[in-house]
C-alpha positions as a printed NumPy array, in Angstrom:
array([[  0.   ,   0.   ,   0.   ],
       [  1.392,   3.337,  -1.048],
       [  0.708,   4.919,   2.315],
       [  3.478,   2.811,   3.781],
       [  6.1  ,   4.652,   1.733],
       [  8.712,   6.558,   3.675],
       [  7.632,  10.067,   4.535],
       [ 11.1  ,  11.302,   3.652],
       [ 10.311,  10.722,   0.   ],
       [  7.456,  13.212,   0.093],
       [  8.227,  16.288,  -1.929],
       [  5.348,  18.227,  -3.435],
       [  5.988,  21.824,  -4.495],
       [  3.529,  24.332,  -3.103],
       [  3.525,  26.567,  -6.177],
       [  0.126,  28.19 ,  -6.624],
       [ -1.278,  26.185,  -3.743],
       [ -3.209,  28.055,  -1.109],
       [ -1.218,  27.622,   2.097],
       [ -4.455,  27.505,   4.089],
       [ -5.367,  24.266,   2.291],
       [ -2.118,  22.51 ,   3.2  ],
       [ -2.243,  20.128,   6.154],
       [  1.158,  19.76 ,   7.79 ],
       [  2.457,  16.497,   9.234],
       [  0.143,  14.176,   7.294],
       [  0.021,  12.38 ,   3.944],
       [ -2.729,  10.736,   1.91 ],
       [ -3.062,   7.008,   1.231],
       [ -0.518,   7.234,  -1.599],
       [  2.072,   8.846,   0.645],
       [  1.65 ,  12.301,  -0.911],
       [  1.578,  15.523,   1.046],
       [ -1.975,  16.784,   1.671],
       [ -2.268,  20.075,  -0.203],
       [ -6.076,  20.229,  -0.301],
       [ -7.711,  19.587,   3.059],
       [-11.176,  19.224,   1.506],
       [-10.207,  15.934,  -0.181],
       [ -9.057,  14.074,   2.936],
       [ -9.834,  13.873,   6.622],
       [-12.557,  15.782,   8.414],
       [-15.902,  14.33 ,   9.421],
       [-16.115,  12.156,   6.3  ],
       [-13.088,  10.108,   7.372],
       [-13.934,  10.323,  11.061],
       [-17.365,   8.818,  10.353],
       [-15.767,   5.574,   9.138],
       [-13.64 ,   5.429,  12.271],
       [-16.55 ,   6.156,  14.612],
       [-18.439,   3.362,  12.827],
       [-15.541,   1.021,  13.548],
       [-15.632,   1.984,  17.218],
       [-19.37 ,   1.296,  17.445],
       [-18.858,  -2.217,  16.065],
       [-15.746,  -2.856,  18.178],
       [-17.397,  -1.738,  21.435],
       [-20.429,  -3.871,  20.577],
       [-18.067,  -6.844,  20.328],
       [-15.962,  -6.02 ,  23.391],
       [-18.848,  -5.371,  25.769],
       [-20.64 ,  -8.404,  24.396],
       [-17.892, -10.296,  26.22 ],
       [-16.948,  -8.004,  29.116],
       [-20.372,  -6.968,  30.404],
       [-21.617, -10.484,  31.18 ],
       [-18.291, -12.195,  31.813],
       [-18.915, -12.529,  35.551],
       [-22.142, -14.43 ,  34.784],
       [-20.272, -16.918,  32.569],
       [-17.55 , -17.4  ,  35.178],
       [-20.007, -17.986,  38.037],
       [-22.218, -20.046,  35.7  ],
       [-20.712, -22.54 ,  33.226],
       [-17.212, -22.225,  34.739],
       [-18.541, -22.655,  38.301],
       [-16.408, -19.993,  40.026],
       [-17.337, -18.246,  43.277],
       [-18.487, -14.615,  43.2  ],
       [-15.239, -13.29 ,  44.718],
       [-12.968, -15.351,  42.42 ],
       [-15.029, -14.443,  39.363],
       [-14.932, -10.735,  40.279],
       [-11.147, -10.934,  40.681],
       [-10.791, -12.688,  37.305],
       [-12.967, -10.071,  35.613],
       [-10.918,  -7.282,  37.192],
       [ -7.61 ,  -8.875,  36.176],
       [ -8.762,  -9.444,  32.598],
       [-10.16 ,  -5.912,  32.368],
       [ -6.923,  -4.603,  33.86 ],
       [ -4.779,  -6.457,  31.334],
       [ -7.088,  -5.266,  28.543],
       [ -6.544,  -1.683,  29.663],
       [ -2.77 ,  -2.013,  30.156],
       [ -1.946,  -3.722,  26.854],
       [ -2.742,  -0.523,  24.88 ],
       [  0.587,   0.792,  26.217],
       [  2.307,  -1.955,  24.21 ],
       [  0.034,  -1.364,  21.226],
       [  0.788,   2.353,  21.294],
       [  4.521,   1.644,  21.498],
       [  4.34 ,  -0.571,  18.411],
       [  2.218,   1.982,  16.543],
       [  4.247,   5.09 ,  17.365],
       [  7.64 ,   3.392,  17.029],
       [  7.286,   0.896,  14.185],
       [  4.057,   0.113,  12.342],
       [  2.098,   3.35 ,  12.452],
       [ -1.532,   3.604,  13.533],
       [ -3.157,   2.337,  10.336],
       [ -1.224,  -0.928,  10.122],
       [ -1.482,  -1.541,  13.868],
       [ -5.267,  -1.209,  13.663],
       [ -5.316,  -3.556,  10.675],
       [ -3.218,  -6.308,  12.275],
       [ -4.906,  -6.096,  15.673],
       [ -8.357,  -6.274,  14.047],
       [ -7.446,  -9.589,  12.42 ],
       [ -6.257, -10.923,  15.796],
       [ -9.456,  -9.612,  17.366],
       [-11.623, -11.648,  14.975],
       [ -9.443, -14.714,  15.605],
       [ -9.714, -14.375,  19.393],
       [-13.491, -13.957,  19.302],
       [-13.761, -16.926,  16.956],
       [-11.826, -19.14 ,  19.377],
       [-13.945, -17.856,  22.262],
       [-17.042, -18.905,  20.331],
       [-15.581, -22.375,  19.793],
       [-14.899, -22.661,  23.536],
       [-18.633, -22.339,  24.151],
       [-19.811, -24.45 ,  21.182],
       [-17.565, -27.503,  20.792],
       [-18.513, -30.282,  23.256],
       [-14.859, -31.045,  23.994],
       [-14.152, -27.415,  24.936],
       [-17.341, -26.336,  26.725],
       [-18.799, -27.513,  30.059],
       [-21.907, -29.004,  28.412],
       [-23.286, -30.553,  31.597],
       [-23.851, -27.048,  33.015],
       [-25.463, -25.309,  30.076],
       [-29.058, -25.775,  31.086],
       [-28.791, -25.602,  34.847],
       [-29.878, -22.647,  36.876],
       [-27.566, -23.677,  39.688],
       [-24.075, -23.916,  38.256],
       [-22.175, -23.923,  41.556],
       [-21.334, -27.615,  41.042],
       [-19.928, -27.133,  37.535],
       [-16.461, -28.619,  37.205],
       [-15.037, -27.834,  33.747],
       [-11.898, -29.719,  32.77 ],
       [ -8.472, -28.014,  32.862],
       [ -8.43 , -28.064,  29.032],
       [-11.746, -26.207,  28.881],
       [-10.583, -23.573,  31.363],
       [ -7.206, -23.091,  29.64 ],
       [ -8.75 , -22.819,  26.169],
       [-11.377, -20.328,  27.371],
       [ -8.921, -18.046,  29.155],
       [ -6.37 , -18.28 ,  26.316],
       [ -9.04 , -17.122,  23.871],
       [-10.162, -14.419,  26.303],
       [ -6.644, -13.02 ,  26.676],
       [ -6.065, -13.129,  22.921],
       [ -9.056, -10.767,  22.687],
       [ -7.401,  -8.568,  25.328],
       [ -4.111,  -8.588,  23.38 ],
       [ -5.845,  -7.635,  20.124],
       [ -7.83 ,  -4.913,  21.861],
       [ -4.521,  -3.559,  23.18 ],
       [ -3.389,  -2.775,  19.661],
       [ -6.762,  -1.615,  18.421],
       [ -7.987,   0.689,  21.174],
       [ -5.289,   3.417,  21.463],
       [ -4.735,   3.686,  17.733],
       [ -8.315,   3.949,  16.474],
       [ -9.179,   7.01 ,  18.534],
       [ -5.85 ,   8.724,  17.844],
       [ -6.244,   7.924,  14.144],
       [ -9.722,   9.466,  14.242],
       [ -8.454,  12.645,  15.908],
       [ -5.658,  12.814,  13.303],
       [ -8.334,  13.518,  10.694],
       [ -8.692,  17.054,  12.091],
       [ -6.019,  19.752,  11.847],
       [ -5.621,  21.542,  15.189],
       [ -4.002,  24.503,  13.389],
       [ -7.171,  25.234,  11.438],
       [ -9.798,  27.113,  13.536],
       [-12.789,  25.226,  12.109],
       [-11.162,  21.803,  12.289],
       [ -9.9  ,  22.564,  15.803],
       [-13.489,  23.   ,  17.026],
       [-14.474,  19.842,  15.163],
       [-11.676,  17.927,  16.88 ],
       [-13.001,  18.86 ,  20.33 ],
       [-16.499,  17.844,  19.212],
       [-15.084,  14.61 ,  17.759],
       [-14.221,  13.299,  21.226],
       [-17.82 ,  13.862,  22.33 ],
       [-19.331,  12.097,  19.307],
       [-16.7  ,   9.381,  19.513],
       [-17.877,   8.559,  23.004],
       [-21.492,   8.85 ,  21.859],
       [-20.828,   6.18 ,  19.214],
       [-18.923,   4.05 ,  21.709],
       [-21.866,   4.101,  24.107],
       [-24.312,   3.457,  21.281],
       [-22.505,   0.213,  20.444],
       [-22.297,  -0.678,  24.118],
       [-26.004,   0.039,  24.643],
       [-27.089,  -2.307,  21.841],
       [-24.656,  -4.973,  23.043],
       [-25.941,  -4.88 ,  26.61 ],
       [-29.548,  -4.908,  25.492],
       [-29.335,  -7.737,  22.953],
       [-26.303,  -9.922,  23.669],
       [-26.873, -10.272,  27.411],
       [-30.385, -11.557,  26.727],
       [-29.081, -14.051,  24.154],
       [-26.353, -15.264,  26.517],
       [-28.704, -15.655,  29.486],
       [-31.718, -17.107,  27.664],
       [-30.49 , -18.812,  24.463],
       [-26.871, -19.972,  24.511],
       [-23.361, -18.673,  25.049],
       [-22.065, -19.856,  21.668],
       [-24.407, -17.497,  19.834],
       [-23.729, -14.798,  22.426],
       [-19.993, -14.991,  21.658],
       [-20.393, -15.59 ,  17.91 ],
       [-22.295, -12.37 ,  17.189],
       [-19.436, -10.19 ,  18.583],
       [-17.049, -12.09 ,  16.292],
       [-19.185, -11.188,  13.266],
       [-19.43 ,  -7.601,  14.519],
       [-15.65 ,  -7.285,  14.663],
       [-15.3  ,  -8.665,  11.139],
       [-17.786,  -6.008,   9.969],
       [-15.735,  -3.354,  11.795],
       [-12.641,  -4.398,   9.836],
       [-14.508,  -4.047,   6.53 ],
       [-15.824,  -0.599,   7.514],
       [-12.321,   0.522,   8.413],
       [-10.89 ,  -0.562,   5.062],
       [-13.662,   1.242,   3.15 ],
       [-12.312,   4.589,   4.314],
       [ -8.67 ,   3.926,   3.352],
       [ -8.562,   6.442,   0.482],
       [-10.052,   9.268,   2.56 ],
       [ -7.789,   9.076,   5.605],
       [ -4.951,  11.371,   6.62 ],
       [ -1.878,   9.471,   7.782],
       [  0.386,  11.262,  10.24 ],
       [  4.165,  11.047,  10.109],
       [  7.144,  12.635,  11.81 ],
       [ 10.469,  13.761,  10.387],
       [ 12.281,  12.29 ,  13.394],
       [ 12.717,   8.597,  12.626],
       [ 13.695,   7.677,  16.178],
       [ 11.15 ,   6.005,  18.397],
       [  9.419,   8.59 ,  20.614],
       [ 10.138,   6.28 ,  23.535],
       [ 13.832,   6.399,  22.665],
       [ 13.771,  10.205,  22.412],
       [ 12.212,  10.614,  25.846],
       [ 14.245,   7.803,  27.388],
       [ 17.434,   9.502,  26.193],
       [ 16.532,  12.588,  28.218],
       [ 16.23 ,  10.708,  31.503],
       [ 19.4  ,   8.694,  30.823],
       [ 21.403,  11.804,  29.887],
       [ 20.073,  13.749,  32.885],
       [ 21.011,  10.86 ,  35.193],
       [ 24.534,  10.686,  33.741],
       [ 25.009,  14.428,  34.17 ],
       [ 23.424,  14.794,  37.611],
       [ 26.773,  15.681,  39.25 ],
       [ 27.772,  18.208,  36.601],
       [ 27.319,  21.885,  37.45 ],
       [ 24.458,  23.42 ,  35.498],
       [ 26.724,  26.32 ,  34.564],
       [ 28.473,  24.017,  32.1  ],
       [ 27.894,  24.722,  28.405],
       [ 24.582,  23.397,  27.136],
       [ 23.304,  22.774,  23.686],
       [ 21.476,  25.531,  21.908],
       [ 19.977,  23.396,  19.209],
       [ 16.752,  25.027,  18.07 ],
       [ 15.101,  22.74 ,  15.585],
       [ 13.207,  23.76 ,  12.498],
       [  9.612,  24.938,  12.672],
       [  8.4  ,  21.462,  11.829],
       [  9.08 ,  20.427,  15.414],
       [  5.899,  21.417,  17.212],
       [  6.843,  20.323,  20.717],
       [  9.286,  23.082,  21.666],
       [  6.637,  25.408,  23.037],
       [  8.657,  25.939,  26.223],
       [  5.485,  25.843,  28.33 ],
       [  6.536,  25.091,  31.917],
       [ 10.222,  25.443,  31.052],
       [ 10.993,  26.16 ,  34.713],
       [  9.479,  22.87 ,  35.862],
       [ 11.58 ,  19.738,  36.344],
       [ 14.827,  21.669,  35.994],
       [ 16.812,  18.493,  36.688],
       [ 15.958,  17.327,  33.161],
       [ 17.8  ,  20.357,  31.75 ],
       [ 21.013,  18.516,  32.601],
       [ 20.306,  16.345,  29.563],
       [ 21.348,  19.415,  27.51 ],
       [ 24.83 ,  19.585,  29.025],
       [ 27.839,  18.907,  26.81 ],
       [ 30.306,  17.149,  29.068],
       [ 33.032,  16.708,  26.468],
       [ 32.929,  12.912,  26.554],
       [ 30.247,  12.353,  23.934],
       [ 29.665,  13.345,  20.382],
       [ 27.466,  16.408,  20.074],
       [ 24.852,  14.472,  18.125],
       [ 24.205,  12.295,  21.181],
       [ 23.323,  15.295,  23.327],
       [ 19.594,  15.799,  23.824],
       [ 17.922,  18.686,  22.048],
       [ 15.735,  21.312,  23.682],
       [ 12.582,  19.859,  22.13 ],
       [ 13.476,  16.391,  23.464],
       [ 13.708,  17.777,  26.981],
       [ 10.411,  19.611,  26.504],
       [  8.753,  16.355,  25.403],
       [  9.991,  14.626,  28.555],
       [  8.699,  17.474,  30.732],
       [  5.288,  17.312,  29.069],
       [  5.003,  13.594,  29.869],
       [  6.191,  14.113,  33.449],
       [  3.592,  16.835,  34.036],
       [  0.853,  14.308,  33.281],
       [  1.881,  11.895,  36.05 ],
       [  0.068,  13.576,  39.017],
       [ -3.171,  13.781,  37.006],
       [ -2.8  ,  10.127,  36.   ],
       [ -2.246,   8.994,  39.596],
       [ -5.128,  10.999,  41.054],
       [ -7.595,   9.443,  38.594],
       [ -6.894,   5.829,  39.612],
       [ -9.621,   5.645,  42.278],
       [-12.168,   6.782,  39.703],
       [-11.232,   3.677,  37.71 ],
       [-11.68 ,   1.461,  40.794],
       [-15.195,   2.857,  41.226],
       [-15.88 ,   2.393,  37.501],
       [-14.953,  -1.307,  37.745],
       [-17.903,  -2.017,  40.04 ],
       [-20.513,  -1.384,  37.34 ],
       [-19.693,  -4.629,  35.519],
       [-19.111,  -6.787,  38.614],
       [-20.931,  -6.14 ,  41.88 ],
       [-23.617,  -3.907,  40.378],
       [-24.488,  -6.854,  38.118],
       [-24.542,  -9.36 ,  40.989],
       [-26.663,  -6.888,  42.992],
       [-29.157,  -6.71 ,  40.15 ],
       [-29.339, -10.499,  39.849],
       [-31.027, -10.758,  43.271],
       [-33.947,  -8.346,  42.699],
       [-37.088,  -8.152,  40.56 ],
       [-36.115,  -7.358,  36.955],
       [-39.43 ,  -8.135,  35.286],
       [-40.762,  -5.756,  32.644],
       [-44.352,  -5.803,  31.452],
       [-45.69 ,  -9.332,  31.57 ],
       [-43.16 , -12.103,  31.99 ],
       [-40.053, -10.6  ,  30.371],
       [-37.055, -10.809,  32.703],
       [-34.267,  -8.325,  31.962],
       [-30.791,  -9.903,  32.298],
       [-28.899,  -8.458,  35.264],
       [-25.971,  -7.39 ,  33.069],
       [-28.372,  -5.439,  30.842],
       [-28.934,  -2.98 ,  33.682],
       [-25.657,  -1.472,  32.488],
       [-27.614,  -0.14 ,  29.519],
       [-28.77 ,   2.596,  31.89 ],
       [-25.196,   3.93 ,  31.838],
       [-25.066,   3.911,  28.049],
       [-28.603,   5.287,  27.77 ],
       [-27.826,   8.252,  30.024],
       [-24.686,   8.985,  27.991],
       [-26.498,   8.723,  24.653],
       [-29.224,  11.005,  26.036],
       [-27.124,  13.662,  27.773],
       [-23.926,  13.799,  25.67 ],
       [-25.607,  15.637,  22.747],
       [-27.09 ,  18.048,  25.302],
       [-23.615,  18.604,  26.708],
       [-22.118,  19.178,  23.246],
       [-24.926,  21.282,  21.741],
       [-26.295,  23.137,  24.775],
       [-23.883,  23.19 ,  27.706],
       [-20.669,  23.887,  25.75 ],
       [-22.04 ,  26.868,  23.723],
       [-23.496,  28.437,  26.887],
       [-20.281,  27.872,  28.861],
       [-18.277,  29.257,  25.928],
       [-20.106,  32.6  ,  26.308],
       [-18.894,  32.96 ,  29.895],
       [-15.405,  31.434,  29.647],
       [-14.382,  32.257,  26.075],
       [-12.892,  28.761,  25.738],
       [-13.662,  26.678,  22.608],
       [-14.587,  23.662,  24.765],
       [-16.646,  25.656,  27.272],
       [-14.734,  24.522,  30.343],
       [-11.157,  23.304,  30.643],
       [-10.383,  19.629,  30.224],
       [ -9.336,  19.306,  33.871],
       [-12.509,  21.02 ,  35.079],
       [-14.51 ,  18.538,  33.027],
       [-12.641,  15.578,  34.528],
       [-13.146,  16.927,  38.053],
       [-16.917,  17.263,  37.597],
       [-17.149,  13.586,  36.685],
       [-15.021,  12.518,  39.644],
       [-17.375,  14.36 ,  41.998],
       [-20.384,  12.625,  40.43 ],
       [-18.692,   9.232,  40.902],
       [-18.482,   9.89 ,  44.649],
       [-22.223,  10.625,  44.719],
       [-22.843,   7.418,  42.746],
       [-21.045,   5.312,  45.368],
       [-22.983,   6.956,  48.197],
       [-26.271,   6.226,  46.423],
       [-25.179,   2.623,  45.704],
       [-24.38 ,   2.069,  49.393],
       [-27.772,   3.421,  50.501],
       [-29.664,   1.279,  47.956],
       [-27.713,  -1.853,  48.925],
       [-28.501,  -1.226,  52.595],
       [-32.203,  -1.084,  51.695],
       [-31.933,  -4.327,  49.679],
       [-30.381,  -6.11 ,  52.661],
       [-33.049,  -4.719,  54.977],
       [-35.86 ,  -6.011,  52.739],
       [-34.216,  -9.453,  52.637],
       [-33.991,  -9.422,  56.446],
       [-37.573,  -8.245,  56.97 ],
       [-38.986, -10.937,  54.662],
       [-36.837, -13.756,  56.028],
       [-34.88 , -14.183,  52.782],
       [-31.411, -13.841,  54.308],
       [-30.579, -17.531,  53.84 ],
       [-32.528, -17.934,  50.609],
       [-30.103, -16.438,  48.035],
       [-31.932, -17.946,  45.041],
       [-35.198, -16.245,  45.927],
       [-35.931, -12.959,  44.145],
       [-36.1  , -10.049,  46.571],
       [-39.312,  -8.052,  45.927],
       [-37.458,  -4.86 ,  45.159],
       [-37.754,  -3.191,  41.759],
       [-34.662,  -2.969,  39.585],
       [-35.412,   0.742,  39.183],
       [-33.95 ,   1.264,  42.649],
       [-30.558,   0.691,  40.974],
       [-31.245,   3.222,  38.21 ],
       [-29.866,   6.314,  40.045],
       [-26.413,   4.789,  40.618],
       [-26.191,   3.661,  36.983],
       [-27.382,   7.022,  35.623],
       [-24.927,   8.913,  37.859],
       [-22.195,   6.669,  36.439],
       [-23.248,   7.675,  32.93 ],
       [-23.181,  11.381,  33.774],
       [-19.773,  10.959,  35.412],
       [-18.492,   9.271,  32.242],
       [-19.642,  12.187,  30.061],
       [-17.37 ,  14.451,  32.052],
       [-14.457,  12.288,  33.18 ],
       [-14.138,   9.634,  30.464],
       [-14.368,  12.019,  27.518],
       [-12.306,  14.61 ,  29.379],
       [ -9.509,  12.118,  30.013],
       [ -9.495,  11.013,  26.382],
       [ -9.195,  14.569,  25.099],
       [ -6.687,  15.552,  27.794],
       [ -4.237,  12.702,  27.212],
       [ -4.476,  13.112,  23.432],
       [ -4.146,  16.9  ,  23.41 ],
       [ -1.389,  17.239,  26.004],
       [  0.996,  14.606,  24.672],
       [  3.764,  15.485,  22.18 ],
       [  2.685,  15.034,  18.559],
       [  4.618,  11.788,  18.104],
       [  3.134,  10.212,  21.222],
       [ -0.597,  10.636,  20.65 ],
       [ -1.292,   6.89 ,  20.658],
       [  0.734,   6.596,  23.847],
       [ -1.328,   9.399,  25.368],
       [ -4.568,   7.514,  24.777],
       [ -3.004,   4.306,  26.054],
       [ -2.045,   6.164,  29.246],
       [ -5.708,   7.113,  29.606],
       [ -6.665,   3.447,  29.192],
       [ -3.95 ,   2.346,  31.626],
       [ -5.739,   4.329,  34.345],
       [ -8.565,   1.814,  34.06 ],
       [ -6.116,  -1.076,  33.801],
       [ -4.428,  -0.165,  37.074],
       [ -7.85 ,   0.652,  38.517],
       [ -9.066,  -2.865,  37.767],
       [ -5.945,  -4.358,  39.348],
       [ -6.457,  -2.181,  42.428],
       [-10.1  ,  -3.24 ,  42.552],
       [ -9.084,  -6.901,  42.388],
       [ -6.475,  -6.351,  45.106],
       [ -9.013,  -4.602,  47.355],
       [-11.559,  -7.373,  46.852],
       [ -8.989, -10.103,  47.564],
       [ -7.665,  -8.343,  50.674],
       [-11.099,  -7.509,  52.09 ],
       [-12.305, -11.045,  51.333],
       [ -9.458, -12.53 ,  53.405],
       [ -9.835, -10.069,  56.276],
       [-13.62 , -10.224,  56.611],
       [-13.823, -14.018,  56.311],
       [-10.856, -14.756,  58.588],
       [-12.978, -15.438,  61.69 ],
       [-15.286, -17.818,  59.848],
       [-17.995, -15.207,  59.327],
       [-19.598, -14.203,  56.045],
       [-17.31 , -11.901,  54.072],
       [-18.33 ,  -8.623,  52.458],
       [-18.423, -10.542,  49.161],
       [-20.103, -13.762,  50.25 ],
       [-21.657, -15.91 ,  47.513],
       [-24.896, -15.359,  49.403],
       [-25.269, -11.636,  48.706],
       [-27.986, -11.427,  51.347],
       [-25.282, -12.191,  53.915],
       [-22.643, -10.028,  52.229],
       [-21.984,  -6.342,  52.828],
       [-21.453,  -4.639,  49.493],
       [-22.761,  -1.498,  51.172],
       [-19.653,  -1.355,  53.383],
       [-17.476,  -1.721,  50.287],
       [-19.301,   1.104,  48.518],
       [-18.914,   3.394,  51.55 ],
       [-15.187,   2.586,  51.606],
       [-14.852,   3.503,  47.929],
       [-16.792,   6.733,  48.478],
       [-14.441,   7.742,  51.295],
       [-11.302,   6.915,  49.311],
       [-12.696,   8.815,  46.326],
       [-13.153,  11.961,  48.437],
       [ -9.47 ,  11.804,  49.434],
       [ -8.447,  11.275,  45.814],
       [-10.67 ,  14.106,  44.595],
       [ -9.036,  16.499,  47.068],
       [ -5.581,  15.547,  45.767],
       [ -6.801,  15.93 ,  42.181],
       [ -8.011,  19.484,  42.85 ],
       [ -4.58 ,  20.392,  44.221],
       [ -2.621,  19.071,  41.232],
       [ -5.056,  20.239,  38.556],
       [ -4.975,  23.795,  39.906],
       [ -1.205,  23.999,  39.362],
       [ -1.137,  22.166,  36.02 ],
       [  0.346,  24.077,  33.068],
       [ -1.31 ,  23.201,  29.762],
       [  0.919,  22.232,  26.85 ],
       [  0.928,  24.49 ,  23.769],
       [ -0.096,  27.406,  25.941],
       [ -3.73 ,  26.293,  25.826],
       [ -6.151,  25.939,  28.65 ],
       [ -8.915,  24.233,  26.756]])
């Protein structure tokens, strides 16, 4: 494919070409410089990519949203073990994008990484389908039993299932950070109109993501719970194959980013820390490099130049190395930009721990109460998560079309409020969500006690599922602010050559958050069950105390939110922006 040609070979004279039409730093699918922005990129190209995300999220959440039900069902795991396994898998799925971003930004580029990972994605989902269909690979004796606690799948069945599951996680690791960055690449931040469209892109991207998730939760969970798991896993496989076709259809319209610096961005930044460490004893009054690179290097904005002064030692010429091995000013600035993101990254981890509960304990909570709609239709417990997607699909357009224009009048900022303000609003809402969840769970336990259902875990508690709606809806509202804000923040604030890495850092927040959630669950399980009593996460949820766990998360989130406010207030935006 011509787009894979070296960017160094690109030479198109700009005679008689309107400079406003030229898009810097990108090429078309034939490897030619983009001299007419109307022919590539923009919403036309972004629409293909948003379509891919809808199909991919449909496939991913078709597996992730109801995974705890499969683990406690056909695989016969306890609630605590299943929750830990879901958290670990979700954590790995969210951490692997760091590797995918490294491969994309250092070697393959975003387009090829998306292409290869999509093929692996289809393969992984296909194997997962086989694990639930083939008699030799699926625990057939448990398929039609309501009580699956006695299921004992063979080691081969367990190994094949988890191998397929982690292949999906590996493929998602290459797909996830690159698709969104590739979509944002279709808009030129230097053009005023396209700059506004880029900010709006992140909103509509998340709208599409939640649309795919909503349909998945509504349809696939019902199929998995009421028909069979083979079909419930097979449909996501078909969806991912469709996503690959959609992606390829837009090949000729895309803009493909490139950089003149052929070194890996990881190498460039790593060099700074290594050089600074080697020179840490050298007096800063020693001669330093004064290499100002050409205008094509966009990262030397010198924002926050007085921060992290110890990295300036990477500029020192100590007389023992060749000058070309000394770090440039823009390299040091790149390293400082990445380092400035660390406090924000750390103070968002508890939000991810809270977020992890929606697909684990919220689902188990819902499985114990009345979920009937109309006559005899029983809504699958995992489908309650559609309330999150529904609230996002409902309120995100209102945020984009109503809130932002009104806020823009008062603040003068293109995005209405700053990215960090947006993230903070969502974190506050997540605290409220945990408080509400704790109160509702306390009421559920009280009803079970009053009606003598404490030791009857299989009996449906006469409590409407709509009692859980507020905590789910608050989660959705929190996501509109924090999730989208984090995506835009980690894309916008990273150096140009590290955009995929920026989005993988955003995803790694949820990876670490899932690991922390699993660690908390494991630790609390051991502590609370040590004396032989029922643990907070007992298989009999009527004897458990999820309400205590929710109160704990609410308290920890308040501490984290306070720290976040401190660091966000002192944060200096890259490129001199405060969007």
